[in-house]
N, C-alpha and C positions, 0 to 999 in steps of 0.2 A: 504493500500500500504506500502510495506517495505521500510526502508531507502535505501536499495540497489537499488530497482526499481525506487526510486526517483532521483537517481544520474543522472545528465545530460550526454548525449552521443553525440559525434560528429562522424558521420560515414563518412569514406572516401573510396569510392569504385572506381573501374576502372581497366583497363587492366594492364598487366605487363609492366613496363617501363614508366608508366605515371607520376611517381614521387610521388605517393601516400604514399609509405613507408617512404620516406625521409620527406615529409611534416607531416605525422602522428607523427614521432619521434620529430621533431622540435616543433610541436604544443603542444604535450603532455608536453614537457619540459617547454615551454613558460607558459602554464597554470598550471603546477604542477599536472597534472592528470596522471592516469594510461594509459597504452597503450595495445592494443590487436592486434597482428599481426596474423590474422586468417589464412593467407596463410601458416605461419610457422607450424601451427597445421596439415594442410593437407600434407605439405612436410614431417613433422616428422612421420606422419602415414605411408606415402609411404615408407620412409627410413626404419622405423622399420619393416614394412612388408617384405621388401627385405632382411633385416638382419636376419629375422626369416624364410626365405624361404616360405613366404606366397604368393600364387598366386594373383596378383593384379586384375585378372579377376574374383575373387571369392569375391563378395561384403560382404557376411556374415562373412567370415574369416577376411577381412580387417576391418570390423566394430568392431570385437572383439579386434583387435590390437588397434584401436582408443580408445576403452573404457578403455584399460589398459596401456595407454602411461605413461611411467616413465619419465616425462619431468620437467626440471627446467629452468627458465629464470632468468638470472643475468644481472642487469643493469651495464653498464660500465661507463666510464667517459663521460662528456657532449657530446663530439664529436664522441664517439665510439658507434658502434652498440650494441644491446642487445646480450649477449652471450647465446647460447642455448645448453643445455645438455640433451642427451638422454641416459638413464640408466647410468648416471655418466660420460658419454663421451662427450667432447666438439664437437658438430657437426655443429657449426655456419657456417663454410665455406661449409661443405658438403651439407647442405640443400639449399644452394644458387646456386648450379650448375644447368645448363640447363637441365641435365638429371633428376635431382630430381624434378625440376619444371614440366617437362613433365609427370613424374609419378604421381605427385600430381594432375595434370589436368586430368589424366586418371581415378583416383579413385573418384574425386570430384563429378561426376554426380550421383554416386550411392546413392540412398535414405537412405539406412541403415547406410552408412558411415556418411552422413550429419547429420542424427538424432543422431548418437553416439557422434558427436562433438558439437551439438547445445547448450545443456545446459552448457557444458564446456566453451563455448564462452560467454554465458550470465553471467556466474559466475564472469567474469572479471569486471562487472559493480559494481562499489563501489564509495563512496564519496572520494574526492570531484567531480570526474567526470572521464569519459573514452573517449579516442580517439580510435575508432575501424577502422582498416584498412583491407580491403578485397575486395570481389567481390559481396557479398550479405548481407553486414552489414545493409544497409538501407532498403533493400527489404524484408529480411527474419529474420535476427538475432535480429535487434533492429528496428522494424518497427515504434515504437513510439518515436524514437530519435528526439529531437527538431531541430537538425541541420544536414542536409545530403548533402554531397559533392560528385559529380561524376567527377573524373579527367580523362582526356583522352589526347591523343597526336597521331600524325600520326604514322603508323607502322614504317616508315622510321626513324623518329626521335627516336622512342623507341629502334630500332635496333642499332642506332648509340650510344645511351646512354649506352646500354648494352655492346657494343663493347669496349667503352672506359673503362668501369668498369672492364671488364675481362682482358683487356690489362694491366691495373694498377696492377692486381693480377698476372701478368706474364703468362697469358694463351694466347695461339695462336688460334685465331678464325677468321672466315671470315664473313663479314657483310652480304653477300648474304645468308649464311646459317642461321644466326641469324634472318634475316628478314623472311625467309621461316618458321622457327620455331614459330616466333611471330604470323604470320598470321594464321598458323595452330592452335595455341593455342587459338587465338581470336575466330576462327570459332567454335572450340570445346566448349569454354566457353559460347559464345553467343547463341549457338543453342542447348545446352543441354536441356533436358525436365525438369529437376529439378533445380530450382533456377538459371536460366540463367543470365549471366552478362548483366545488363541493369541499367540505372538510375532509382532510385525510383521516383514515380510520383511527389513528393515534393522536389526532390533534385535540387541543383544548379550545373550546369555543367560548368567545367572549362577546357579549352583547354590549356595545358601547353607547346605546341610545341615550341613557341618562347620566353618563359618567364623564367627569372632567378628564382632560388628557393626562394630567399627572397621576390620577388614580389608576387609569388604564396602564400607564407605564409601570407603576409599582406592582400591579397584578402580573404583568408580563415578566418583570424581573423576579418576582416570587416564583413563578412557574419555572423559569430557567434555573433558579437556585434549587428548586425541588428536583429537577431533572439531573442536576449534578450530584445530588446527595447519594 
């Protein structure tokens, strides 16, 4: 077994808006580990395909885009998100739009696309450890991870969180529209044939609907501590 494969992994899976991305960043910083935002890779693939005029309904063409992504992640200050660059262009904000998220969800079910990104995701595993945020981290990408978390929250709570986030960015949106998009994405992700969104059999499920971020973080740290015992 290589040193890379020995590195511990904490997987945090769940639907959009469950808080998994925020918790993953805080957890990685607290532990001093690397972080994998797998959703960003799918969003980047979708965005790159659009910029290259590649048909998102052509799985083979999209997979070629995924294999040749010119991507760079740059860590910001402690409270700042990771900056994402595509072909040297800062696309951090662009990949977080609802439109880009929908396109990522559209290409994610394609087997050839997932295969193209699988090893790329596994390569993030290195000492001292990795926090992997996504939808199939515990079920497909790192099935041997010693600690698996599945975070969820009601669709209504997730829509409200997204509304507040977009409002802070100066965007004008309606909660009803966000709720409809979230429910449609959930249905698409949970019912796709390839790597559907679901908790791993050995995952601990956390409902974050009424919990502050710090409390969720403490629960995750406690779960990790228990797994080490």
